[in-house]
PDB file as gemmi writes it, atoms N, CA and C in Angstrom:
CRYST1    1.000    1.000    1.000  90.00  90.00  90.00 P 1                      
ATOM      1  N   MET A   1     -55.830  47.644 -59.714  1.00  0.00           N  
ATOM      2  CA  MET A   1     -54.336  47.662 -60.962  1.00  0.00           C  
ATOM      3  C   MET A   1     -53.830  48.471 -60.682  1.00  0.00           C  
ATOM      4  N   ALA A   2     -54.734  49.863 -60.160  1.00  0.00           N  
ATOM      5  CA  ALA A   2     -53.881  51.088 -59.761  1.00  0.00           C  
ATOM      6  C   ALA A   2     -52.773  50.921 -59.454  1.00  0.00           C  
ATOM      7  N   ALA A   3     -53.192  50.211 -57.795  1.00  0.00           N  
ATOM      8  CA  ALA A   3     -52.156  50.107 -56.480  1.00  0.00           C  
ATOM      9  C   ALA A   3     -50.745  49.854 -57.283  1.00  0.00           C  
ATOM     10  N   ILE A   4     -51.123  48.085 -57.895  1.00  0.00           N  
ATOM     11  CA  ILE A   4     -50.516  47.578 -58.684  1.00  0.00           C  
ATOM     12  C   ILE A   4     -49.043  48.214 -59.550  1.00  0.00           C  
ATOM     13  N   ALA A   5     -49.912  49.032 -60.093  1.00  0.00           N  
ATOM     14  CA  ALA A   5     -48.690  49.962 -61.504  1.00  0.00           C  
ATOM     15  C   ALA A   5     -48.122  50.716 -59.900  1.00  0.00           C  
ATOM     16  N   SER A   6     -48.669  51.361 -59.349  1.00  0.00           N  
ATOM     17  CA  SER A   6     -47.752  52.575 -58.231  1.00  0.00           C  
ATOM     18  C   SER A   6     -46.904  51.426 -57.542  1.00  0.00           C  
ATOM     19  N   ASN A   7     -47.085  50.794 -56.927  1.00  0.00           N  
ATOM     20  CA  ASN A   7     -46.083  49.514 -56.345  1.00  0.00           C  
ATOM     21  C   ASN A   7     -44.601  49.926 -57.399  1.00  0.00           C  
ATOM     22  N   SER A   8     -45.542  48.830 -58.396  1.00  0.00           N  
ATOM     23  CA  SER A   8     -43.921  48.847 -59.614  1.00  0.00           C  
ATOM     24  C   SER A   8     -43.269  50.079 -59.162  1.00  0.00           C  
ATOM     25  N   ASP A   9     -43.996  50.979 -59.844  1.00  0.00           N  
ATOM     26  CA  ASP A   9     -43.193  52.668 -60.426  1.00  0.00           C  
ATOM     27  C   ASP A   9     -42.392  52.390 -58.658  1.00  0.00           C  
ATOM     28  N   LYS A  10     -43.349  52.172 -57.786  1.00  0.00           N  
ATOM     29  CA  LYS A  10     -41.840  52.653 -56.267  1.00  0.00           C  
ATOM     30  C   LYS A  10     -41.565  51.990 -56.225  1.00  0.00           C  
ATOM     31  N   ALA A  11     -41.191  50.668 -56.329  1.00  0.00           N  
ATOM     32  CA  ALA A  11     -39.910  49.897 -56.945  1.00  0.00           C  
ATOM     33  C   ALA A  11     -38.976  50.257 -57.639  1.00  0.00           C  
ATOM     34  N   ARG A  12     -39.680  50.673 -58.597  1.00  0.00           N  
ATOM     35  CA  ARG A  12     -38.563  51.184 -59.420  1.00  0.00           C  
ATOM     36  C   ARG A  12     -37.213  52.399 -58.792  1.00  0.00           C  
ATOM     37  N   GLU A  13     -38.617  53.215 -58.369  1.00  0.00           N  
ATOM     38  CA  GLU A  13     -37.630  54.414 -57.545  1.00  0.00           C  
ATOM     39  C   GLU A  13     -36.830  54.060 -56.644  1.00  0.00           C  
ATOM     40  N   LEU A  14     -36.654  52.685 -55.988  1.00  0.00           N  
ATOM     41  CA  LEU A  14     -36.242  52.245 -54.608  1.00  0.00           C  
ATOM     42  C   LEU A  14     -35.256  51.742 -55.608  1.00  0.00           C  
ATOM     43  N   ASP A  15     -35.240  50.916 -56.395  1.00  0.00           N  
ATOM     44  CA  ASP A  15     -34.321  50.303 -57.519  1.00  0.00           C  
ATOM     45  C   ASP A  15     -33.113  51.812 -57.969  1.00  0.00           C  
ATOM     46  N   GLU A  16     -33.334  52.572 -58.438  1.00  0.00           N  
ATOM     47  CA  GLU A  16     -32.587  53.483 -58.906  1.00  0.00           C  
ATOM     48  C   GLU A  16     -32.136  54.323 -57.869  1.00  0.00           C  
ATOM     49  N   GLY A  17     -33.433  54.568 -56.341  1.00  0.00           N  
ATOM     50  CA  GLY A  17     -32.090  55.072 -55.268  1.00  0.00           C  
ATOM     51  C   GLY A  17     -30.942  54.439 -55.099  1.00  0.00           C  
ATOM     52  N   THR A  18     -31.240  53.058 -55.083  1.00  0.00           N  
ATOM     53  CA  THR A  18     -30.517  51.546 -54.487  1.00  0.00           C  
ATOM     54  C   THR A  18     -28.662  52.364 -55.612  1.00  0.00           C  
ATOM     55  N   ARG A  19     -29.174  52.329 -57.789  1.00  0.00           N  
ATOM     56  CA  ARG A  19     -28.283  52.649 -58.173  1.00  0.00           C  
ATOM     57  C   ARG A  19     -27.581  54.016 -57.851  1.00  0.00           C  
ATOM     58  N   ALA A  20     -28.424  55.203 -57.932  1.00  0.00           N  
ATOM     59  CA  ALA A  20     -28.275  56.166 -57.584  1.00  0.00           C  
ATOM     60  C   ALA A  20     -26.754  56.262 -56.297  1.00  0.00           C  
ATOM     61  N   ALA A  21     -27.007  55.477 -54.538  1.00  0.00           N  
ATOM     62  CA  ALA A  21     -26.558  55.171 -53.742  1.00  0.00           C  
ATOM     63  C   ALA A  21     -25.154  54.992 -54.315  1.00  0.00           C  
ATOM     64  N   TRP A  22     -25.161  54.059 -54.402  1.00  0.00           N  
ATOM     65  CA  TRP A  22     -23.761  53.410 -55.081  1.00  0.00           C  
ATOM     66  C   TRP A  22     -22.750  53.799 -55.836  1.00  0.00           C  
ATOM     67  N   ALA A  23     -23.871  55.223 -57.225  1.00  0.00           N  
ATOM     68  CA  ALA A  23     -23.070  56.114 -57.797  1.00  0.00           C  
ATOM     69  C   ALA A  23     -22.370  57.240 -56.730  1.00  0.00           C  
ATOM     70  N   ALA A  24     -22.940  57.316 -56.029  1.00  0.00           N  
ATOM     71  CA  ALA A  24     -22.284  58.546 -54.957  1.00  0.00           C  
ATOM     72  C   ALA A  24     -21.403  58.180 -54.209  1.00  0.00           C  
ATOM     73  N   TYR A  25     -21.462  57.223 -53.250  1.00  0.00           N  
ATOM     74  CA  TYR A  25     -20.384  56.162 -53.089  1.00  0.00           C  
ATOM     75  C   TYR A  25     -19.387  56.119 -54.211  1.00  0.00           C  
ATOM     76  N   SER A  26     -19.006  55.397 -55.368  1.00  0.00           N  
ATOM     77  CA  SER A  26     -17.977  55.774 -56.063  1.00  0.00           C  
ATOM     78  C   SER A  26     -17.457  57.087 -56.773  1.00  0.00           C  
ATOM     79  N   ASP A  27     -18.138  57.935 -56.596  1.00  0.00           N  
ATOM     80  CA  ASP A  27     -18.206  59.364 -57.136  1.00  0.00           C  
ATOM     81  C   ASP A  27     -17.267  60.031 -56.344  1.00  0.00           C  
ATOM     82  N   SER A  28     -17.349  59.239 -54.625  1.00  0.00           N  
ATOM     83  CA  SER A  28     -17.258  60.595 -53.628  1.00  0.00           C  
ATOM     84  C   SER A  28     -15.918  60.380 -53.535  1.00  0.00           C  
ATOM     85  N   LEU A  29     -15.248  58.894 -53.901  1.00  0.00           N  
ATOM     86  CA  LEU A  29     -14.237  58.409 -54.131  1.00  0.00           C  
ATOM     87  C   LEU A  29     -12.898  58.712 -54.976  1.00  0.00           C  
ATOM     88  N   ARG A  30     -13.582  58.639 -56.363  1.00  0.00           N  
ATOM     89  CA  ARG A  30     -13.070  58.748 -57.737  1.00  0.00           C  
ATOM     90  C   ARG A  30     -11.834  60.084 -57.326  1.00  0.00           C  
ATOM     91  N   ASP A  31     -10.598  59.929 -58.135  1.00  0.00           N  
ATOM     92  CA  ASP A  31      -9.022  59.912 -57.697  1.00  0.00           C  
ATOM     93  C   ASP A  31      -8.515  60.457 -56.372  1.00  0.00           C  
ATOM     94  N   LEU A  32      -9.737  59.610 -55.558  1.00  0.00           N  
ATOM     95  CA  LEU A  32      -8.450  59.970 -54.335  1.00  0.00           C  
ATOM     96  C   LEU A  32      -7.952  58.517 -54.126  1.00  0.00           C  
ATOM     97  N   THR A  33      -6.465  59.131 -52.839  1.00  0.00           N  
ATOM     98  CA  THR A  33      -5.399  58.630 -53.086  1.00  0.00           C  
ATOM     99  C   THR A  33      -4.749  58.113 -51.664  1.00  0.00           C  
ATOM    100  N   GLY A  34      -3.884  57.217 -51.000  1.00  0.00           N  
ATOM    101  CA  GLY A  34      -3.837  57.796 -49.919  1.00  0.00           C  
ATOM    102  C   GLY A  34      -4.216  57.830 -48.303  1.00  0.00           C  
ATOM    103  N   GLU A  35      -3.719  58.520 -47.635  1.00  0.00           N  
ATOM    104  CA  GLU A  35      -4.772  59.124 -46.557  1.00  0.00           C  
ATOM    105  C   GLU A  35      -6.013  59.324 -46.704  1.00  0.00           C  
ATOM    106  N   GLU A  36      -6.353  59.919 -47.806  1.00  0.00           N  
ATOM    107  CA  GLU A  36      -7.265  61.125 -48.688  1.00  0.00           C  
ATOM    108  C   GLU A  36      -8.587  60.311 -48.710  1.00  0.00           C  
ATOM    109  N   TYR A  37      -7.739  59.128 -49.327  1.00  0.00           N  
ATOM    110  CA  TYR A  37      -9.188  57.993 -50.087  1.00  0.00           C  
ATOM    111  C   TYR A  37      -8.926  57.149 -48.731  1.00  0.00           C  
ATOM    112  N   GLU A  38      -8.825  57.025 -47.317  1.00  0.00           N  
ATOM    113  CA  GLU A  38      -9.092  56.015 -46.230  1.00  0.00           C  
ATOM    114  C   GLU A  38      -9.812  56.714 -46.013  1.00  0.00           C  
ATOM    115  N   GLN A  39     -10.031  58.129 -45.120  1.00  0.00           N  
ATOM    116  CA  GLN A  39     -10.928  58.630 -44.547  1.00  0.00           C  
ATOM    117  C   GLN A  39     -11.750  58.973 -45.155  1.00  0.00           C  
ATOM    118  N   ALA A  40     -12.254  59.319 -47.352  1.00  0.00           N  
ATOM    119  CA  ALA A  40     -13.477  60.227 -47.183  1.00  0.00           C  
ATOM    120  C   ALA A  40     -14.048  58.437 -47.362  1.00  0.00           C  
ATOM    121  N   GLU A  41     -13.108  57.131 -47.951  1.00  0.00           N  
ATOM    122  CA  GLU A  41     -14.095  55.813 -47.385  1.00  0.00           C  
ATOM    123  C   GLU A  41     -14.385  55.722 -46.243  1.00  0.00           C  
ATOM    124  N   ARG A  42     -13.992  55.362 -44.822  1.00  0.00           N  
ATOM    125  CA  ARG A  42     -14.765  55.421 -44.514  1.00  0.00           C  
ATOM    126  C   ARG A  42     -16.429  56.588 -44.076  1.00  0.00           C  
ATOM    127  N   GLU A  43     -16.289  57.394 -44.164  1.00  0.00           N  
ATOM    128  CA  GLU A  43     -17.774  58.718 -44.460  1.00  0.00           C  
ATOM    129  C   GLU A  43     -18.563  58.115 -45.295  1.00  0.00           C  
ATOM    130  N   SER A  44     -18.461  57.500 -46.284  1.00  0.00           N  
ATOM    131  CA  SER A  44     -18.512  57.194 -47.392  1.00  0.00           C  
ATOM    132  C   SER A  44     -19.646  55.932 -47.712  1.00  0.00           C  
ATOM    133  N   TRP A  45     -18.636  55.135 -47.121  1.00  0.00           N  
ATOM    134  CA  TRP A  45     -19.280  53.818 -46.893  1.00  0.00           C  
ATOM    135  C   TRP A  45     -20.034  53.748 -46.153  1.00  0.00           C  
ATOM    136  N   SER A  46     -20.238  54.406 -45.046  1.00  0.00           N  
ATOM    137  CA  SER A  46     -20.840  54.935 -43.263  1.00  0.00           C  
ATOM    138  C   SER A  46     -22.474  55.425 -44.274  1.00  0.00           C  
ATOM    139  N   GLN A  47     -22.488  56.876 -45.181  1.00  0.00           N  
ATOM    140  CA  GLN A  47     -23.350  57.189 -45.742  1.00  0.00           C  
ATOM    141  C   GLN A  47     -24.299  56.386 -46.360  1.00  0.00           C  
ATOM    142  N   LEU A  48     -23.255  55.624 -47.351  1.00  0.00           N  
ATOM    143  CA  LEU A  48     -23.844  54.700 -48.070  1.00  0.00           C  
ATOM    144  C   LEU A  48     -24.685  53.630 -47.456  1.00  0.00           C  
ATOM    145  N   GLN A  49     -24.387  52.321 -46.053  1.00  0.00           N  
ATOM    146  CA  GLN A  49     -24.729  51.901 -45.755  1.00  0.00           C  
ATOM    147  C   GLN A  49     -25.938  52.577 -44.949  1.00  0.00           C  
ATOM    148  N   THR A  50     -26.691  53.904 -44.535  1.00  0.00           N  
ATOM    149  CA  THR A  50     -27.698  54.574 -44.191  1.00  0.00           C  
ATOM    150  C   THR A  50     -28.520  54.487 -45.184  1.00  0.00           C  
ATOM    151  N   GLU A  51     -28.157  54.641 -46.442  1.00  0.00           N  
ATOM    152  CA  GLU A  51     -29.174  54.854 -47.325  1.00  0.00           C  
ATOM    153  C   GLU A  51     -29.715  53.527 -47.884  1.00  0.00           C  
ATOM    154  N   LEU A  52     -28.657  52.741 -48.112  1.00  0.00           N  
ATOM    155  CA  LEU A  52     -29.159  51.331 -48.208  1.00  0.00           C  
ATOM    156  C   LEU A  52     -30.100  50.979 -47.100  1.00  0.00           C  
ATOM    157  N   ARG A  53     -30.002  51.104 -46.349  1.00  0.00           N  
ATOM    158  CA  ARG A  53     -31.010  50.296 -45.398  1.00  0.00           C  
ATOM    159  C   ARG A  53     -31.855  51.090 -44.893  1.00  0.00           C  
ATOM    160  N   ARG A  54     -32.175  52.769 -45.576  1.00  0.00           N  
ATOM    161  CA  ARG A  54     -33.078  53.642 -46.045  1.00  0.00           C  
ATOM    162  C   ARG A  54     -34.211  52.801 -46.661  1.00  0.00           C  
ATOM    163  N   LEU A  55     -33.159  52.532 -47.520  1.00  0.00           N  
ATOM    164  CA  LEU A  55     -34.154  52.254 -48.830  1.00  0.00           C  
ATOM    165  C   LEU A  55     -34.874  50.671 -48.306  1.00  0.00           C  
ATOM    166  N   GLU A  56     -34.143  49.677 -47.771  1.00  0.00           N  
ATOM    167  CA  GLU A  56     -34.831  48.840 -47.839  1.00  0.00           C  
ATOM    168  C   GLU A  56     -35.361  48.341 -46.368  1.00  0.00           C  
ATOM    169  N   ARG A  57     -35.775  49.362 -45.559  1.00  0.00           N  
ATOM    170  CA  ARG A  57     -37.057  49.484 -45.015  1.00  0.00           C  
ATOM    171  C   ARG A  57     -37.983  50.311 -45.691  1.00  0.00           C  
ATOM    172  N   ARG A  58     -38.519  50.800 -46.723  1.00  0.00           N  
ATOM    173  CA  ARG A  58     -39.158  51.934 -47.500  1.00  0.00           C  
ATOM    174  C   ARG A  58     -39.478  49.859 -48.855  1.00  0.00           C  
ATOM    175  N   ARG A  59     -37.851  49.461 -48.646  1.00  0.00           N  
ATOM    176  CA  ARG A  59     -39.161  47.856 -49.978  1.00  0.00           C  
ATOM    177  C   ARG A  59     -39.236  46.956 -48.897  1.00  0.00           C  
ATOM    178  N   ARG A  60     -39.564  46.981 -47.076  1.00  0.00           N  
ATOM    179  CA  ARG A  60     -40.278  46.134 -46.906  1.00  0.00           C  
ATOM    180  C   ARG A  60     -41.745  46.846 -46.613  1.00  0.00           C  
ATOM    181  N   ALA A  61     -41.558  47.985 -46.471  1.00  0.00           N  
ATOM    182  CA  ALA A  61     -43.565  49.241 -45.697  1.00  0.00           C  
ATOM    183  C   ALA A  61     -43.620  48.695 -46.832  1.00  0.00           C  
ATOM    184  N   LEU A  62     -43.616  48.567 -48.177  1.00  0.00           N  
ATOM    185  CA  LEU A  62     -44.024  48.540 -49.840  1.00  0.00           C  
ATOM    186  C   LEU A  62     -44.600  47.229 -49.790  1.00  0.00           C  
ATOM    187  N   ALA A  63     -43.421  46.013 -49.588  1.00  0.00           N  
ATOM    188  CA  ALA A  63     -43.959  44.721 -49.898  1.00  0.00           C  
ATOM    189  C   ALA A  63     -45.015  44.180 -49.315  1.00  0.00           C  
ATOM    190  N   GLN A  64     -45.240  44.841 -47.484  1.00  0.00           N  
ATOM    191  CA  GLN A  64     -46.087  44.837 -46.168  1.00  0.00           C  
ATOM    192  C   GLN A  64     -47.206  44.868 -47.354  1.00  0.00           C  
ATOM    193  N   THR A  65     -47.828  46.317 -47.761  1.00  0.00           N  
ATOM    194  CA  THR A  65     -48.577  47.116 -48.130  1.00  0.00           C  
ATOM    195  C   THR A  65     -49.062  46.443 -49.639  1.00  0.00           C  
ATOM    196  N   ALA A  66     -48.285  45.652 -50.103  1.00  0.00           N  
ATOM    197  CA  ALA A  66     -48.791  44.723 -51.200  1.00  0.00           C  
ATOM    198  C   ALA A  66     -49.136  43.475 -50.950  1.00  0.00           C  
ATOM    199  N   GLY A  67     -48.938  43.106 -50.154  1.00  0.00           N  
ATOM    200  CA  GLY A  67     -49.426  41.230 -49.826  1.00  0.00           C  
ATOM    201  C   GLY A  67     -50.731  41.560 -48.997  1.00  0.00           C  
TER     202      GLY A  67                                                      
END                                                                             
C-alpha cells in the first residue's frame, strides 16, 4: 500500500512539474514584444519542450514500476 501512495505522490509531483514548466515558459515571455519576444520565445519553447520530455520519461518510468 505504501508503494501506491508513494507513486501517487510522485505523480502529483510530476503534474506540479508540468504546471511549473508552463508557468516558467509564460513568465519568460511576459511583457516582451517584437523581436525581443521572438528570440525569447524560441529559446523558452525549446527549454519547455526539454522539460516536458524529461517529465514524460519520468511518468513512463513511474507507470512501469506501478504496473
